[in-house]
C-alpha positions in Angstrom: 3.0 27.3 2.0 1.7 24.0 3.1 -1.9 25.2 2.9 -1.5 27.8 5.6 -2.7 31.3 5.0 -0.2 34.2 5.5 -2.4 35.5 8.3 -1.8 32.4 10.3 1.9 32.5 9.7 2.1 36.2 10.8 0.0 35.4 13.9 2.2 32.6 14.9 5.3 34.8 14.4 3.7 37.5 16.5 2.9 35.2 19.3 6.4 33.7 19.3 8.0 37.1 19.2 5.7 38.4 22.0 6.6 35.4 24.2 10.3 35.9 23.6 10.1 39.6 24.2 8.2 39.2 27.4 10.7 36.6 28.7 13.7 38.8 28.0 12.1 41.9 29.6 11.1 39.9 32.6 14.5 38.3 33.1 16.4 41.6 32.7 14.0 43.3 35.1 13.6 40.5 37.8 16.6 38.2 37.2 14.4 35.2 37.8 13.8 32.3 35.4 10.5 31.5 37.1 9.1 35.0 36.5 10.5 34.9 32.9 8.5 31.7 32.2 5.4 33.1 33.8 5.6 36.4 31.9 6.4 34.4 28.7 3.1 32.7 29.2 1.3 36.0 29.5 3.2 37.2 26.4 1.9 40.4 24.9 -0.1 41.2 28.0 3.1 41.6 30.0 4.9 43.5 27.3 2.1 46.1 27.1 1.9 46.3 30.9 5.7 46.9 31.1 5.5 49.7 28.4 2.7 51.4 30.3 4.2 51.0 33.7 7.8 51.9 32.9 
């Protein structure tokens, strides 16, 4: 595995998935690429906020 531990691989996958999920939720909700990019940067924070709020 190129010297990477499985925990690092899982963490990178989780971060990437969280970013993509936040961007999709944001775009569907707000119909704005700018907001989607911003919420993608916030990643899991926005996903958790959205789940609590809606």
